[in-house]
C-alpha positions in Angstrom: -106.9 128.8 -37.5 -108.1 126.5 -40.0 -105.2 123.9 -40.3 -106.2 123.6 -36.5 -109.8 123.0 -37.2 -108.9 120.5 -39.5 -106.7 118.7 -37.0 -109.7 118.9 -34.6 -111.7 117.2 -37.1 -109.6 114.9 -38.4 -109.3 113.4 -35.0 -112.4 113.6 -34.4 -113.5 111.9 -37.2 -111.1 109.2 -36.5 -112.7 108.7 -32.6 -116.0 108.3 -34.1 -115.0 105.6 -36.5 -113.0 103.7 -33.9 -115.9 104.2 -31.3 -118.1 103.0 -34.5 -116.2 100.1 -35.3 -116.3 98.8 -31.6 -120.0 98.6 -31.4 -119.8 96.0 -34.8 -117.2 93.8 -33.3 -116.5 94.7 -29.9 -113.2 94.9 -28.2 -111.4 93.9 -25.1 -108.3 93.8 -23.1 -108.7 90.6 -21.4 -109.1 87.1 -22.7 -112.7 86.3 -23.5 -113.0 83.4 -20.9 -112.8 86.2 -18.1 -115.7 88.2 -20.0 -118.8 88.3 -17.5 -120.6 89.5 -20.5 -120.2 86.2 -22.5 -123.3 84.4 -24.0 -123.4 80.9 -22.4 -123.2 78.1 -24.4 -126.0 76.0 -25.2 -126.3 72.6 -23.0 -125.8 69.6 -24.9 -128.0 66.3 -24.8 -126.6 63.2 -23.3 -126.7 61.7 -26.5 -124.8 64.6 -28.4 -121.1 65.1 -27.4 -119.8 67.0 -24.3 -117.1 68.7 -25.8 -119.5 71.9 -26.4 -121.1 71.8 -23.2 -120.2 74.5 -20.5 -117.9 72.7 -18.0 -118.8 71.5 -14.7 -117.0 73.5 -12.1 -116.3 70.9 -9.2 -115.2 71.8 -5.6 -114.2 69.8 -2.8 -115.3 70.6 0.4 -116.2 68.9 3.9 -119.8 69.1 4.4 -122.7 67.5 6.8 -126.2 66.8 5.9 -128.7 69.1 8.2 -131.9 69.0 9.2 -132.4 65.8 7.8 -133.5 62.1 9.1 -131.1 60.3 6.7 -128.3 61.7 7.1 -126.2 59.3 4.3 -123.1 60.7 3.6 -122.1 60.7 -0.4 -119.1 61.5 -2.4 -120.7 63.9 -4.9 -123.2 66.3 -4.3 -125.7 68.5 -6.9 -125.5 71.7 -5.8 -128.3 74.3 -7.3 -127.6 77.0 -4.6 -125.9 78.1 -1.8 -126.4 80.4 0.8 -124.5 82.5 3.9 -127.8 82.8 5.7 -129.6 79.0 6.8 -132.8 80.9 6.7 -132.6 81.8 2.8 -131.4 78.0 2.3 -134.2 77.0 3.7 -136.7 79.1 1.1 -134.8 78.4 -1.4 -135.4 74.5 -0.4 -139.0 75.2 -0.3 -139.1 76.5 -3.9 -137.2 73.8 -5.5 -139.3 71.2 -3.5 -142.6 72.8 -5.2 -140.6 72.6 -8.9 -140.3 68.5 -8.2 -137.2 68.3 -6.8 -135.9 66.8 -3.7 -133.4 69.3 -1.9 -131.3 68.7 0.8 -129.4 71.2 2.9 -125.5 70.6 3.5 -123.3 73.0 5.7 -119.6 73.4 5.2 -116.6 73.9 7.4 -116.9 77.9 6.4 -120.6 78.0 7.6 -121.9 78.5 3.9 -125.1 76.5 3.4 -125.3 74.2 -0.2 -128.6 73.2 -1.5 -128.0 69.8 -3.1 -131.0 68.3 -5.4 -129.2 65.0 -5.7 -125.9 63.2 -4.1 -123.9 59.8 -5.6 -121.3 57.7 -5.2 -120.4 57.9 -8.5 -118.9 61.2 -10.5 -120.6 60.0 -14.1 -123.6 59.9 -12.3 -123.7 63.3 -10.9 -122.4 64.9 -13.8 -125.1 63.0 -15.7 -127.9 64.6 -13.6 -126.2 67.9 -13.7 -126.3 68.1 -17.6 -130.0 67.0 -17.0 -130.9 69.5 -15.0 -128.9 72.5 -17.4 -130.7 71.1 -20.5 -134.2 71.0 -18.7 -134.1 74.3 -16.3 -132.0 77.2 -18.3 -132.3 79.3 -15.0 -130.0 76.4 -13.0 -127.3 76.4 -15.8 -124.7 77.3 -13.0 -125.5 74.2 -11.2 -122.2 72.3 -9.9 -120.6 69.7 -8.5 -119.5 69.2 -5.0 -117.0 66.5 -4.0 -117.0 65.7 -0.5 -113.6 65.4 1.6 -114.0 62.7 3.8 
């Protein structure tokens, strides 16, 4: 009976020690790049090397500008929000306008509404704008680049 109790205590101690070590160092069965709990890397200033900056997501879609008088097409759009419901995109556009942005709503072929705050024909200019937004506004750190399909 005593050996049985000692065995249970030994296993319990190992389990506790093992769990306690996880609290200090963490553990994962998947690659850290897939972790939803990773802290975002700080956004670097344009004068600093961009290799440490969070990568910019680029998606290619066919889009059209809606509800705007000037419907000039651009190759690259800086996207700050996406919505399934047009009214939600409109409300977000209003909020962004109050923050000093000049947003435009785009619609893709799947019926999603993208809220763009800048548009360019040069990819470098669009990427610089994204870096600038991410640096100035932490809450917009997920701003991404839409490449318009022709």
